[in-house]
Structure formats: structure tokens, C-alpha cells
C-alpha positions as CSV (number, residue, x, y, z in Angstrom):
1,M,-26.7,-11.9,11.5
2,R,-24.5,-12.0,14.7
3,T,-20.7,-12.0,14.6
4,Q,-17.9,-10.6,16.8
5,V,-16.1,-8.5,14.5
6,A,-17.4,-6.9,11.2
7,I,-14.9,-5.9,8.8
8,I,-15.8,-3.4,6.1
9,G,-13.8,-3.8,3.0
10,A,-12.6,-6.9,1.5
11,G,-9.3,-5.7,0.1
12,P,-5.9,-7.0,1.4
13,S,-6.3,-5.4,4.9
14,G,-9.8,-6.8,5.5
15,L,-9.0,-10.2,4.2
16,L,-5.6,-10.3,6.2
17,L,-7.7,-9.2,9.4
18,G,-10.3,-11.8,8.8
19,A,-7.5,-14.5,8.4
20,L,-5.8,-13.5,11.6
21,L,-8.8,-13.2,13.7
22,S,-10.2,-16.7,12.2
23,K,-6.9,-18.4,13.0
24,A,-7.2,-17.0,16.6
25,G,-11.0,-18.4,16.7
26,I,-12.8,-15.2,16.8
27,D,-15.6,-14.9,14.4
28,N,-15.8,-12.4,11.7
29,V,-17.9,-11.2,8.7
30,I,-16.5,-9.2,5.6
31,V,-18.7,-6.7,3.9
32,E,-17.7,-5.3,0.7
33,Q,-19.5,-2.9,-1.7
34,R,-18.0,-4.0,-4.8
35,S,-17.8,-7.5,-6.6
36,A,-14.7,-9.9,-6.0
37,D,-13.9,-9.6,-9.5
38,Y,-13.7,-5.7,-9.1
39,V,-11.6,-6.1,-6.0
40,L,-9.0,-8.3,-8.0
41,G,-9.0,-6.0,-11.0
42,R,-7.5,-3.2,-9.1
43,I,-3.9,-2.8,-10.1
44,R,-1.5,-1.9,-7.0
45,A,2.2,-2.2,-6.2
46,G,3.8,-4.9,-4.5
47,V,7.0,-4.5,-2.4
48,L,6.4,-6.4,0.8
49,E,8.5,-5.9,4.0
50,Q,9.4,-8.7,6.1
51,V,6.6,-7.8,8.5
52,A,4.1,-8.3,5.7
53,V,5.6,-11.4,4.6
54,D,5.5,-13.1,8.2
55,L,1.8,-12.2,8.6
56,L,0.9,-13.7,5.3
57,D,3.0,-16.8,6.3
58,E,1.1,-16.7,9.8
59,V,-2.2,-17.1,8.3
60,G,-0.9,-19.9,5.9
61,V,-1.2,-18.1,2.4
62,G,2.5,-17.7,1.8
63,A,3.3,-20.8,-0.4
64,R,2.6,-19.0,-3.7
65,M,4.4,-15.9,-2.7
66,H,7.5,-17.8,-1.5
67,A,7.3,-19.9,-5.0
68,E,6.5,-17.0,-7.4
69,G,7.7,-13.9,-5.7
70,L,11.0,-12.3,-6.3
71,P,13.3,-11.5,-3.1
72,H,15.0,-8.3,-3.7
73,D,18.4,-7.6,-2.0
74,G,18.8,-4.1,-3.1
75,F,17.8,-1.5,-5.6
76,D,19.2,1.4,-8.0
77,L,18.8,5.0,-7.6
78,C,19.6,6.9,-10.9
79,F,20.5,10.6,-11.5
80,D,22.9,12.3,-13.6
81,D,22.6,9.3,-16.0
82,Q,24.1,7.2,-13.5
83,R,22.9,4.1,-11.5
84,H,23.9,3.5,-7.8
85,R,22.9,0.6,-6.0
86,I,21.5,0.6,-2.4
87,D,22.5,-2.7,-0.9
88,L,19.5,-3.5,1.2
89,K,21.0,-6.9,2.4
90,G,24.5,-5.7,3.0
91,L,23.4,-2.8,4.9
92,T,20.7,-4.0,7.0
93,G,20.9,-7.9,6.9
94,K,17.0,-7.7,5.4
95,R,15.5,-7.8,1.9
96,V,12.1,-7.0,0.5
97,M,9.8,-9.3,-1.4
98,V,8.3,-8.2,-4.9
99,Y,4.9,-9.9,-5.0
100,G,1.8,-8.0,-6.6
101,Q,-0.8,-6.7,-4.3
102,T,-3.2,-8.2,-6.8
103,E,-1.6,-11.7,-5.9
104,V,-1.7,-11.2,-2.4
105,T,-5.5,-10.3,-2.4
106,R,-6.1,-13.5,-4.7
107,D,-4.2,-15.8,-2.0
108,L,-6.1,-14.3,0.8
109,M,-9.6,-14.4,-1.0
110,D,-9.1,-18.0,-2.0
111,A,-8.1,-19.3,1.6
112,R,-11.3,-17.3,2.9
113,R,-13.5,-19.1,0.4
114,A,-11.9,-22.4,0.9
115,S,-12.4,-22.0,4.7
116,G,-16.0,-21.3,4.2
117,L,-15.9,-17.9,6.0
118,R,-18.4,-15.3,5.5
119,T,-17.8,-12.5,2.8
120,V,-20.7,-10.3,1.4
121,Y,-19.8,-8.8,-1.9
122,E,-21.9,-6.1,-3.8
123,A,-23.1,-4.9,-0.3
124,A,-25.2,-1.4,-1.2
125,D,-25.6,1.6,0.9
126,V,-23.4,0.3,3.9
127,R,-23.9,2.0,7.2
128,V,-21.9,1.6,10.6
129,D,-24.0,2.6,13.5
130,G,-23.7,2.4,17.5
131,F,-19.8,2.3,17.5
132,D,-19.9,4.6,20.5
133,G,-21.8,1.9,22.8
134,K,-21.3,-1.7,23.2
135,T,-23.7,-2.7,20.3
136,P,-22.2,-1.6,16.9
137,V,-24.4,-2.4,14.0
138,V,-23.6,-2.7,10.2
139,R,-26.5,-2.3,7.9
140,Y,-26.7,-2.7,4.0
141,L,-28.8,-3.7,1.3
142,K,-28.0,-6.8,-0.8
143,D,-30.3,-7.7,-4.0
144,G,-32.7,-5.3,-2.8
145,A,-33.1,-6.6,0.8
146,A,-32.1,-4.9,4.0
147,H,-29.7,-6.8,6.2
148,E,-28.3,-6.1,9.7
149,I,-25.1,-7.6,11.2
150,N,-24.8,-7.1,15.0
151,C,-21.2,-7.1,16.4
152,D,-18.8,-6.4,19.1
153,F,-16.4,-4.4,17.2
154,I,-16.2,-2.8,13.6
155,A,-13.0,-2.8,11.7
156,G,-12.9,-0.2,8.7
157,C,-10.8,-1.5,6.1
158,D,-12.8,0.1,3.3
159,G,-10.1,2.7,2.0
160,F,-9.9,6.4,1.6
161,H,-13.3,6.8,0.1
162,G,-15.0,4.2,2.4
163,V,-17.8,4.8,4.8
164,C,-16.2,4.1,8.1
165,R,-14.1,7.1,8.3
166,A,-16.6,9.3,7.0
167,S,-19.1,8.2,9.7
168,V,-17.0,9.7,12.4
169,P,-18.4,13.1,13.6
170,K,-16.0,16.0,12.2
171,D,-15.3,17.2,15.5
172,R,-13.7,13.8,16.7
173,I,-11.2,13.4,14.0
174,R,-8.3,15.4,12.6
175,L,-7.1,15.0,9.0
176,H,-3.7,15.8,7.8
177,E,-3.0,16.0,4.1
178,K,-0.5,17.0,1.4
179,V,-1.3,16.8,-2.3
180,Y,1.5,16.7,-4.7
181,P,1.4,18.9,-7.8
182,F,1.9,15.6,-10.1
183,G,1.0,12.2,-10.8
184,W,2.4,8.9,-12.0
185,L,1.3,7.5,-15.3
186,G,1.9,3.5,-14.9
187,L,1.9,0.9,-17.7
188,L,1.6,-2.8,-17.0
189,A,3.1,-5.2,-19.8
190,D,4.0,-8.7,-20.3
191,V,7.8,-7.9,-21.0
192,P,10.7,-9.0,-19.2
193,P,12.1,-6.1,-16.5
194,V,14.9,-4.1,-17.7
195,S,16.7,-4.9,-14.5
196,H,16.5,-7.7,-12.0
197,E,15.8,-5.0,-9.2
198,L,13.9,-1.9,-9.1
199,I,15.5,1.3,-10.6
200,Y,14.3,4.8,-9.0
201,V,15.1,7.7,-11.5
202,N,15.4,11.4,-10.8
203,H,15.7,13.2,-14.2
204,P,15.0,16.8,-15.4
205,R,12.1,15.6,-17.1
206,G,10.7,14.0,-14.2
207,F,10.7,10.8,-12.0
208,A,10.6,7.3,-13.4
209,L,10.4,4.0,-11.7
210,C,11.2,0.6,-13.5
211,S,9.4,-2.0,-11.4
212,Q,8.1,-5.5,-12.1
213,R,5.6,-8.4,-11.0
214,S,7.4,-11.2,-12.1
215,R,10.3,-12.2,-14.4
216,T,8.1,-11.9,-17.6
217,R,5.8,-9.0,-16.5
218,S,6.9,-5.3,-16.0
219,R,5.3,-2.3,-14.2
220,Y,6.8,0.9,-15.4
221,Y,5.9,4.8,-14.3
222,V,6.9,8.1,-15.3
223,Q,5.9,11.4,-13.5
224,C,3.2,13.3,-15.2
225,S,1.1,16.4,-15.0
226,L,-2.2,16.2,-13.0
227,D,-4.1,17.5,-16.3
228,D,-2.8,14.4,-18.2
229,Q,-5.3,11.9,-19.4
230,V,-4.4,8.3,-20.1
231,E,-5.9,8.5,-23.5
232,Q,-3.3,11.3,-24.4
233,W,-0.5,8.4,-23.9
234,S,-0.2,5.9,-26.5
235,D,2.2,2.9,-25.7
236,D,4.9,4.3,-28.0
237,A,4.9,7.9,-26.3
238,F,5.0,5.9,-22.9
239,W,7.9,4.0,-24.0
240,A,9.8,7.0,-25.7
241,E,9.5,9.0,-22.5
242,L,10.5,6.3,-20.5
243,K,13.6,5.8,-22.2
244,R,14.6,9.6,-22.4
245,R,14.5,9.4,-18.4
246,L,16.9,6.4,-18.3
247,P,20.9,6.2,-19.0
248,A,21.5,5.2,-22.6
249,A,22.8,1.8,-21.5
250,T,19.8,0.9,-19.8
251,A,17.3,2.4,-22.2
252,T,18.8,0.2,-25.0
253,Q,18.2,-3.0,-23.0
254,M,14.4,-2.4,-22.5
255,V,12.3,-4.6,-24.1
256,T,8.8,-3.1,-25.1
257,G,5.4,-4.4,-26.0
258,P,1.7,-3.5,-25.8
259,S,0.3,-2.4,-22.5
260,I,-2.0,-4.7,-20.4
261,E,-3.3,-1.6,-18.3
262,K,-2.4,1.9,-18.2
263,S,-3.6,4.4,-15.5
264,I,-2.7,7.6,-13.8
265,A,-2.5,8.0,-9.9
266,P,-2.5,11.2,-8.0
267,L,0.0,11.4,-5.1
268,R,-1.0,12.5,-1.9
269,S,-0.1,11.8,1.9
270,F,-2.8,11.7,4.3
271,V,-3.2,10.8,7.9
272,A,-6.5,10.6,10.1
273,E,-6.1,11.0,13.8
274,P,-7.0,8.9,16.0
275,M,-7.7,5.5,14.4
276,R,-10.3,4.3,17.2
277,F,-13.6,5.6,18.0
278,G,-15.2,3.8,20.7
279,R,-15.6,0.2,18.9
280,L,-14.9,1.4,15.4
281,F,-11.1,0.9,14.3
282,L,-9.5,2.4,11.0
283,A,-7.0,0.6,9.3
284,G,-5.1,0.7,6.1
285,D,-6.2,3.3,3.5
286,A,-9.2,4.3,5.5
287,G,-6.7,5.9,8.1
288,H,-3.7,6.8,6.0
289,I,-2.2,7.3,2.4
290,V,1.3,7.5,1.5
291,P,2.8,8.3,-1.9
292,P,4.1,5.0,-3.6
293,T,7.5,6.2,-3.8
294,G,8.4,4.6,-0.5
295,A,6.7,1.4,-1.1
296,K,4.7,1.8,2.3
297,G,1.0,1.5,1.6
298,L,0.3,-2.3,1.8
299,N,3.0,-2.6,4.3
300,L,1.3,0.0,6.6
301,A,-2.1,-1.7,6.2
302,A,-0.6,-5.3,7.1
303,T,0.8,-3.8,10.2
304,D,-2.3,-2.2,11.4
305,V,-4.2,-5.3,11.1
306,G,-1.4,-7.1,12.7
307,Y,-1.9,-4.6,15.8
308,L,-5.4,-4.8,15.7
309,S,-5.5,-8.6,15.4
310,I,-3.4,-9.0,18.7
311,S,-5.4,-6.2,20.5
312,L,-8.9,-7.8,19.6
313,V,-7.4,-11.5,20.7
314,D,-6.2,-9.9,24.1
315,F,-9.6,-8.2,24.2
316,Y,-11.5,-11.7,24.4
317,K,-8.8,-12.9,26.9
318,G,-9.9,-10.1,29.2
319,S,-7.6,-7.4,28.7
320,Q,-8.6,-4.1,27.4
321,R,-5.1,-2.5,26.7
322,G,-4.5,-3.3,23.4
323,I,-7.6,-1.7,22.1
324,D,-7.1,1.4,24.2
325,T,-3.2,1.7,22.8
326,Y,-4.1,0.5,19.1
327,S,-4.2,4.2,17.8
328,E,-0.9,5.3,19.4
329,R,0.8,2.3,18.4
330,C,-0.2,2.6,14.8
331,L,0.1,6.2,14.4
332,R,4.0,6.2,15.6
333,R,4.7,3.6,12.8
334,I,2.4,5.7,10.4
335,W,4.1,8.9,10.8
336,R,7.5,7.3,10.4
337,A,6.4,5.9,7.2
338,E,5.0,9.2,6.2
339,R,8.1,10.8,6.8
340,F,10.0,8.5,4.7
341,S,7.8,8.4,1.7
342,W,7.4,12.3,1.8
343,W,11.4,12.3,1.9
344,M,11.6,9.9,-1.1
345,T,9.1,11.8,-3.0
346,S,10.6,15.3,-2.5
347,L,14.1,13.6,-3.4
348,M,13.2,11.8,-6.8
349,H,10.5,14.1,-8.4
350,H,10.8,17.2,-10.5
351,F,8.8,20.1,-8.6
352,P,8.0,22.7,-11.2
353,D,8.2,25.4,-8.6
354,N,11.5,24.5,-7.1
355,G,13.7,26.0,-9.9
356,T,17.2,25.3,-10.5
357,F,18.1,25.9,-6.7
358,G,15.7,23.0,-5.7
359,H,17.3,20.8,-8.5
360,K,20.7,21.6,-7.4
361,M,19.7,20.7,-3.8
362,Q,18.0,17.4,-4.9
363,W,21.4,16.6,-6.8
364,A,23.5,17.4,-3.8
365,E,21.4,15.3,-1.5
366,L,21.5,12.4,-3.8
367,D,25.3,12.8,-4.3
368,Y,25.9,12.8,-0.6
369,L,23.5,9.8,-0.1
370,V,25.3,7.4,-2.6
371,H,28.8,8.2,-1.1
372,S,27.9,8.0,2.7
373,E,27.5,4.5,4.0
374,A,25.6,6.2,7.2
375,A,23.1,7.9,4.9
376,M,22.7,4.6,2.5
377,T,22.0,2.6,5.7
378,A,19.4,5.1,7.0
379,L,17.6,4.8,3.5
380,A,17.8,1.0,3.7
381,E,16.6,0.8,7.2
382,N,13.4,2.5,6.1
383,Y,12.9,0.9,3.0
384,V,13.2,-2.8,4.2
385,G,11.0,-1.7,7.3
386,L,11.6,-0.3,10.7
387,P,10.9,-2.5,13.8
388,L,7.6,-2.8,15.2
């Protein structure tokens, strides 16, 4: 098989890149080791910056997002049993869109299928070779038969555990990582959200987040130990713990119900440098991970593939500059988002080793934050997304 760009990974970053390239007339094939049902079954967050919304509109998949998504003009920070609203729209003139990553993936997947574009699911033993030269090759097994894709470029959109970053010689890549000493226990339920906007909670028992997927489906989180197992948490135990961390007036308004899904996610910050290796490019979780506190994961992935699509379009028009500067442009935005996500995580979570002094410093910073328009503006600017 021959194509111009072979994309490894059929998550939202790979699908969005494929859509952007196809719109520009650049042939591409997506190779995914999992089934389509597995990809759609992954539960992820869904707070979209305007950049991500614009890219989805650009490739013609924004209609359902605008019909069913929830535009948010702000969110609440909660500490000391009080809620303080951060007015995103008033402080920056911008808002965010709450629309689940699963739904973004579904929209992109449906559009790709309808356009007859090539996607190979359940590809086994995927390998990427030759990316240091001008003739990269992707090899894989499908239904027991060996296949080969010859291409001009390979886009590694295959996530943190994918083959693309792992195929780069260790002496050519530098990894930066911080692993946090806790995780998030998340519960998805078909109950109305306790608030029409998100609530981020700093409590002595640990962080909590009241989020949502729609007006009838809620996603809630509580900070938990890395030693915890999902099986240890009944639905009743989760709801009781979440209510303990909320102000009484908010807790009494909460509607509870049986969980659709429960899972524990560890938190880490991670960046790989650089993000280009000859004709192999990393994008999304293959190149970086942020803790979900800052709602940046999907947005950074969208920005990466936005930069990459422009770079590849320019290449086929005769300019090398875009692909030569791809890594530098991505990393500048990535490190800013990493800083914000690290700061939000440090501000809102209980760190066992910080002691009473650390708790008092968090409280003082939160108290300053909600009483300073300049500080709230800085928070809002980062939350809605910094300019490209």
C-alpha cells in the first residue's frame, strides 16, 4: 500500500489529523492496534478550548458538538466550604465547550467512514521503520497476513504506550516526567449535574471535581490513593466521600445513582523532546501527558495536529520550514500547558508530605486568587487556552 502520510493511532488526534490532511487533498491511512469499539469505549474528559472547537468545525464535524455540547462561561473553585466563581467570559471574553472526548472521537470516526477514507483497525505487531530517510515504512499484521505501507511521513498519534516514541533511539530523545502520589477515582452516572458549571474542590480529605457530559449525565472525581482498587469502592462509598468534600448546601442538592463506569487514573506530567525525528512526528499523548486538573490533554493534542497538518500542507506546496519548526512550536505551547496543569494540580490536591505548612500555603494562594482580578485573569487566560 502507498500513501503520503501514515497515521498511527485512531484516537481523536489521529482522526483529526486525518481529517485535516484529507481536506487539504493529502492522502493518508490510519493504522490502529485496537478495535473501533475499544477506541470508542475509552472514557476521557471533554473540556474543549476554542482552538479545538475551531479545528472540529474546520473539518465539518462540529454540528453535533454545537447542538449537544455545553458552553461554559466559568467554573467554581471551592475551598474552606465556600464556592468562588471564576468568570472566564468576563475576564477573557472567551469560554470553553464541555463535550466528551468519546463524542469527539465518534464524530470524527463517523465522518471518516462516510468519506470512504482508509482506517485499519486491529493491526497487530505495528512497526515503523526508515523514518530517518525519505522512504518510511509502516509494517503490521492483519488477520495473520503481513502488510506494508510505504509513505512520505509517519505521524505518531498512538498514545503514551504506543510504538512510535518507543521506536526512537534512546540517545535521540529526552524524557521529562513527574509522577504524582495520588490518583483520581472517577464515576460516570446518568444523573443531572449538581451544578451547571464545573466545581474544583480543595478539601483536607483530598481533591474533588464535579463535572458533566450532558444535562443528564455527570462525571465526578475524588482524589484517592494509588494503592486503591476500583473494587474497594462501592457506588454508595463514592457518593458519601464526594459529599464529604463539598459544601453542605451543594451536597444536599446532589442527585446520586448507579455508576455506568468507574475507574482510577494515576496522575503524571510527561514531555518528550524533540517531537520530530526525520520523517516521524509525535503528536498528542505520544509526546506529552498532563494531569487532567487543567483540562489540557485533548486540547494540546488538537494543537499538535493543527500545527502538523499546516506543516505537511506547506511541505507539499514546496516549503520545508513548517516541518523543520514543528517540534519547537509545539513544545513552546506544551510547556506552558504543563506549567498550568502542574500549578492547578499543586494548588487543589492534598499532598501527604506537605504537612500543615503546605496546606496553609495552598489556602493563602487560593484566598489571594479569588480576591485578585489580576490573579483570576491569569487563571482564566490559561484555562480557556493561550493564543497559538
